[in-house]
C-alpha positions as CSV (number, residue, x, y, z in Angstrom):
1,M,32.8,-7.5,18.6
2,P,30.1,-4.9,17.8
3,V,28.2,-3.3,20.6
4,I,24.4,-3.6,20.1
5,L,21.9,-1.4,21.8
6,N,18.2,-1.5,21.6
7,A,15.6,1.2,22.2
8,A,14.7,-0.2,25.6
9,V,18.1,0.5,27.0
10,L,19.3,3.5,25.0
11,R,18.3,6.1,27.6
12,K,19.9,4.1,30.4
13,S,23.3,4.0,28.6
14,F,25.8,6.8,29.1
15,F,27.3,6.2,25.7
16,R,24.6,5.0,24.8
17,S,13.8,7.7,-8.7
18,T,15.3,4.6,-9.5
19,A,18.4,5.8,-11.3
20,V,21.4,3.6,-12.0
21,F,24.8,5.3,-12.6
22,C,27.9,3.9,-14.1
23,M,29.9,6.7,-12.4
24,F,27.7,8.2,-9.8
25,S,27.5,11.8,-9.0
26,L,26.1,12.9,-5.6
27,V,23.3,15.4,-6.2
28,P,21.4,17.4,-3.6
29,A,18.3,15.9,-2.2
30,S,15.2,17.7,-3.5
31,P,13.1,19.8,-1.1
32,Q,10.4,17.9,0.8
33,D,7.2,17.8,-1.2
34,S,5.1,17.1,1.9
35,E,6.0,16.5,5.5
36,P,4.9,13.0,6.6
37,V,2.5,12.8,9.6
38,F,-0.2,10.4,10.9
39,R,-3.7,11.7,10.5
40,T,-6.5,11.1,13.0
41,G,-8.7,8.2,11.8
42,A,-6.9,8.0,8.5
43,N,-3.7,6.0,9.2
44,L,-3.0,2.7,10.7
45,V,0.0,3.1,13.1
46,L,2.3,0.1,12.8
47,M,4.7,-1.2,15.4
48,D,7.6,-3.6,14.7
49,V,7.9,-5.5,18.0
50,S,10.8,-7.6,19.3
51,V,10.0,-10.0,22.2
52,T,12.8,-11.9,23.8
53,D,13.3,-14.0,26.9
54,A,15.8,-13.4,29.7
55,K,18.6,-14.9,27.5
56,G,17.8,-12.6,24.6
57,V,16.3,-15.4,22.5
58,P,13.3,-14.3,20.4
59,V,9.9,-15.6,21.6
60,G,7.6,-16.8,18.9
61,E,4.0,-18.2,18.8
62,L,2.5,-15.4,20.9
63,K,-1.1,-14.5,20.3
64,R,-2.8,-11.1,19.8
65,G,-4.5,-11.3,23.2
66,Q,-1.2,-11.6,25.1
67,F,-0.2,-8.1,24.0
68,V,-1.4,-5.0,26.0
69,L,-1.0,-1.7,24.1
70,K,-1.5,1.6,25.7
71,E,-1.6,5.1,24.2
72,D,-1.0,7.9,26.6
73,G,-1.9,5.5,29.4
74,R,-5.2,4.3,27.8
75,Q,-5.5,0.8,26.5
76,R,-6.0,0.5,22.8
77,E,-7.4,-2.2,20.5
78,I,-4.8,-4.0,18.4
79,S,-6.3,-3.9,14.9
80,R,-3.5,-5.6,13.1
81,F,-1.4,-8.6,14.2
82,E,1.2,-10.7,12.4
83,E,4.0,-12.9,13.5
84,R,7.1,-12.7,11.4
85,P,5.6,-11.0,8.3
86,A,7.1,-12.4,5.1
87,N,8.6,-9.5,3.1
88,V,10.1,-6.1,3.7
89,S,11.1,-3.0,1.7
90,L,14.5,-1.9,2.9
91,A,16.8,1.1,2.2
92,L,20.5,0.7,3.0
93,V,21.8,4.2,3.6
94,V,25.6,4.4,3.5
95,D,27.9,7.2,4.5
96,Y,30.2,7.8,1.5
97,S,32.2,10.7,2.8
98,G,36.0,10.9,2.5
99,S,36.6,9.2,5.9
100,M,35.0,6.0,4.6
101,R,37.9,5.2,2.2
102,P,39.9,3.0,4.6
103,R,36.7,1.0,5.4
104,L,35.7,0.1,1.8
105,D,36.8,-3.5,2.1
106,A,34.9,-4.0,5.3
107,L,31.9,-2.3,3.9
108,S,32.0,-4.6,0.8
109,R,32.0,-7.7,3.0
110,G,29.1,-6.4,5.1
111,V,27.0,-5.5,2.0
112,Q,27.6,-9.0,0.6
113,A,26.3,-10.5,3.8
114,L,23.3,-8.2,3.9
115,V,22.4,-9.0,0.3
116,G,22.7,-12.7,1.0
117,S,20.1,-12.4,3.8
118,F,17.3,-11.0,1.5
119,H,14.3,-13.3,1.0
120,E,12.4,-13.8,-2.3
121,G,9.9,-11.0,-2.6
122,D,11.9,-8.4,-0.6
123,Q,12.6,-5.0,-2.1
124,A,15.8,-3.1,-1.5
125,E,17.4,0.2,-2.5
126,L,20.9,1.6,-2.0
127,I,21.4,5.3,-1.0
128,V,24.8,6.9,-0.5
129,F,25.6,10.3,1.0
130,N,28.3,12.7,1.6
131,E,27.3,16.4,1.7
132,D,24.7,15.4,-0.9
133,V,22.4,12.4,-1.1
134,T,22.0,10.0,-4.1
135,T,19.8,7.0,-4.7
136,L,22.5,4.8,-6.2
137,R,20.2,1.8,-6.9
138,G,16.5,2.2,-6.7
139,F,14.0,-0.3,-5.4
140,A,14.3,-3.7,-7.0
141,D,14.1,-7.3,-5.8
142,G,16.8,-8.9,-3.7
143,A,18.5,-10.5,-6.6
144,A,19.2,-7.1,-8.2
145,A,21.1,-6.1,-5.0
146,Q,24.0,-8.4,-6.0
147,S,25.3,-5.5,-8.1
148,W,25.5,-3.1,-5.1
149,N,29.2,-3.7,-4.4
150,G,30.1,-3.1,-8.0
151,S,28.2,0.2,-7.9
152,L,30.0,1.3,-4.7
153,R,33.4,0.6,-6.1
154,R,33.0,2.8,-9.2
155,Q,33.8,6.0,-7.4
156,P,35.8,6.5,-4.2
157,P,34.2,8.1,-1.1
158,T,34.7,11.9,-0.8
159,G,33.3,15.0,0.9
160,S,31.6,15.6,4.2
161,T,28.6,14.1,5.9
162,A,24.9,15.0,5.6
163,L,23.5,12.2,7.8
164,Y,20.1,13.8,8.7
165,D,19.3,14.8,5.1
166,A,20.0,11.2,4.0
167,V,17.7,9.7,6.7
168,I,14.9,12.0,5.7
169,K,15.3,11.4,2.0
170,A,15.5,7.6,2.5
171,S,12.4,7.6,4.8
172,L,10.4,9.5,2.2
173,S,11.6,7.3,-0.6
174,L,10.1,4.2,1.2
175,D,6.6,5.7,0.6
176,A,6.9,4.4,-3.0
177,S,7.9,0.9,-2.0
178,E,5.7,-2.2,-2.2
179,H,5.6,-3.7,1.3
180,E,4.1,-2.3,4.5
181,R,7.2,-3.2,6.5
182,R,9.6,-0.4,5.7
183,V,13.1,-0.5,7.1
184,L,16.2,1.7,7.1
185,I,19.7,0.5,7.8
186,V,21.8,3.6,8.3
187,L,25.6,3.3,8.4
188,S,28.0,6.1,9.3
189,D,31.6,6.6,10.6
190,G,31.3,10.1,12.1
191,Q,29.0,13.0,12.9
192,D,26.8,15.1,10.6
193,T,28.7,18.1,9.2
194,A,26.7,19.1,6.2
195,S,22.9,18.6,6.5
196,S,20.4,21.3,5.8
197,Q,18.0,19.5,8.1
198,S,18.4,18.9,11.9
199,L,18.5,15.8,14.0
200,N,15.1,16.7,15.4
201,Q,13.6,17.1,12.0
202,A,14.9,13.6,11.0
203,V,13.5,12.1,14.2
204,D,10.1,13.9,13.6
205,T,10.0,12.4,10.1
206,L,10.5,8.9,11.6
207,R,7.9,9.5,14.4
208,S,5.4,10.4,11.7
209,S,5.9,7.3,9.5
210,N,5.7,3.5,9.7
211,R,9.4,2.9,9.7
212,L,11.9,0.7,11.6
213,V,15.4,2.0,11.8
214,Y,18.7,0.2,12.5
215,T,21.8,2.4,12.8
216,V,25.4,1.2,12.5
217,G,28.2,3.4,13.8
218,L,31.8,2.6,12.7
219,F,33.3,4.1,15.8
220,T,33.4,3.7,19.5
221,P,30.7,5.6,21.4
222,G,32.4,8.7,23.0
223,D,35.1,9.1,20.3
224,M,35.9,12.6,19.2
225,D,34.2,13.8,16.0
226,T,31.5,11.2,16.2
227,D,27.9,11.4,17.3
228,A,26.7,8.2,18.9
229,H,23.8,10.1,20.4
230,A,22.3,10.9,17.0
231,L,22.5,7.2,15.9
232,R,20.9,6.1,19.1
233,K,18.1,8.6,18.9
234,L,17.3,7.7,15.3
235,A,17.0,4.1,16.2
236,E,15.1,4.8,19.4
237,A,12.4,6.8,17.6
238,T,11.2,3.6,15.8
239,G,12.1,0.8,18.3
240,G,15.1,-0.3,16.3
241,L,18.7,-1.2,17.2
242,A,21.8,1.0,17.4
243,V,25.1,-1.0,16.8
244,F,28.7,0.2,17.1
245,D,31.4,-1.7,15.3
246,P,34.6,0.5,15.6
247,D,36.7,-1.0,12.8
248,G,33.9,-2.4,10.7
249,Q,35.5,-5.9,10.7
250,S,32.3,-7.4,12.2
251,L,30.0,-5.8,9.6
252,P,28.9,-9.2,8.1
253,A,27.9,-10.4,11.6
254,T,26.3,-7.1,12.4
255,F,24.1,-7.1,9.3
256,T,23.2,-10.7,9.8
257,R,22.2,-10.0,13.4
258,I,20.1,-7.0,12.2
259,M,18.3,-9.1,9.7
260,R,17.6,-11.9,12.2
261,D,16.2,-9.4,14.6
262,L,14.0,-8.0,11.8
263,R,12.7,-11.4,10.7
264,A,11.8,-12.4,14.3
265,R,9.6,-9.4,15.0
266,Y,5.9,-9.1,15.3
267,L,3.9,-6.5,13.4
268,L,1.1,-4.8,15.4
269,G,-1.2,-2.0,14.2
270,F,-3.8,0.3,15.7
271,Y,-5.9,3.3,14.6
272,A,-5.0,6.6,16.3
273,A,-7.5,8.3,18.7
274,D,-8.7,11.8,17.7
275,A,-6.2,14.6,18.0
276,T,-7.0,17.1,20.8
277,A,-8.4,20.4,19.7
278,G,-7.1,20.1,16.2
279,K,-3.4,20.2,17.2
280,E,-0.5,18.1,16.4
281,E,0.6,15.8,19.3
282,I,3.3,13.5,20.3
283,R,1.6,10.3,21.7
284,K,3.4,8.0,24.1
285,L,3.1,4.3,23.6
286,S,3.7,1.4,25.9
287,L,3.5,-2.3,25.1
288,S,3.6,-5.3,27.4
289,V,3.2,-9.1,26.9
290,R,1.3,-11.5,29.2
291,D,3.2,-14.7,29.3
292,P,1.0,-17.7,30.4
293,N,4.1,-19.5,31.8
294,G,5.1,-16.5,34.0
295,K,8.4,-15.9,32.2
296,S,10.0,-12.5,32.2
297,L,9.8,-11.2,28.6
298,K,11.5,-8.1,27.2
299,V,9.6,-6.0,24.7
300,V,11.2,-3.5,22.3
301,S,9.0,-1.3,20.0
302,R,8.4,2.3,19.2
303,R,7.5,4.4,22.2
304,E,5.9,7.4,20.6
305,Y,4.5,8.8,17.4
306,R,3.4,12.2,16.0
307,I,-0.2,12.8,14.9
308,A,-2.1,15.6,13.3
309,P,-5.9,16.2,12.6
310,V,-7.3,15.1,9.3
311,N,-8.1,18.7,8.4
312,P,-5.5,21.0,9.9
313,P,-6.9,24.4,10.9
314,S,-6.4,27.3,8.4
315,P,-3.9,30.0,9.3
316,A,-5.5,32.8,11.3
317,P,-6.3,36.0,9.3
318,Q,-3.9,38.9,9.7
319,S,-5.1,41.6,12.1
320,G,-5.6,45.2,11.1
321,P,-8.0,47.0,8.8
322,A,-8.2,46.0,5.1
323,P,-6.8,48.5,2.6
324,S,-9.3,50.7,0.9
325,P,-10.3,49.5,-2.6
326,G,-8.1,51.0,-5.3
327,K,-5.7,52.6,-2.8
328,R,-2.1,51.6,-3.1
329,K,0.5,51.6,-0.4
330,G,2.3,54.9,-0.3
331,S,-0.4,56.8,-2.3
332,K,-1.9,60.0,-0.9
């Protein structure tokens, strides 16, 4: 049975474009054109919010006024509120390094269950990675995802693992998607061995974007040559879930559980307060729910985000005297 962790308990746990290829070749991710970041007064910060009762059952029919949102300790107005928004844009990001070969059958069953859970109007893309990152199937409607397993079977897994590069590329690719709710499901069976970007850079990318991340580790937390910490941290940055399914045999149930959690969430949004003194900041968020019946409710959502001023300050001029007109370095 898979172990499922959510962002509310991660820190308390110890363990815890559009190209189609007949034979795909993994090619390096392109350099980042622009680093994503929320801007003061310019972006609506979205929060995908899970609310469950003491038994873990999703709680529906809550009203906007029952939610209390605070940013750095100060209460903020909730400008956007939806219960169970209809459609999502989703990127499935699959580790396709050599160690995944024994897990292909389990992966195939899991992908089939995931595709079967898509709703009409959803968008989805398939990204695979080893030391390089490839968009194997670009954004299309859910029906087009029926071909994903066939695409995965055309070339065996090989190579090493660039997990962080894949997360960054997938997050940026969602900028071109249709729906406001933008979701990553990231699956890996080991630790990053090949990324040019770091875990902190991947987390910063997620903090700066309206994303919800679910991670699936095909290993037991604490195993050698694995990195449960990284998968937990990536999910935690957005208020998502981290799931560990050591042999992958529960992948159909795991993906079904993830999609049920996604569909049951509320979508809240607010406009960021001004950045202090023109500097980038990490803002802390807290969200609680007032229950009129006095029930104890558990709330899971993103707990921070990164913000920058609308017009970042220009670099300071270099000190020292300006060179004399017409005089070149080294001339006498």
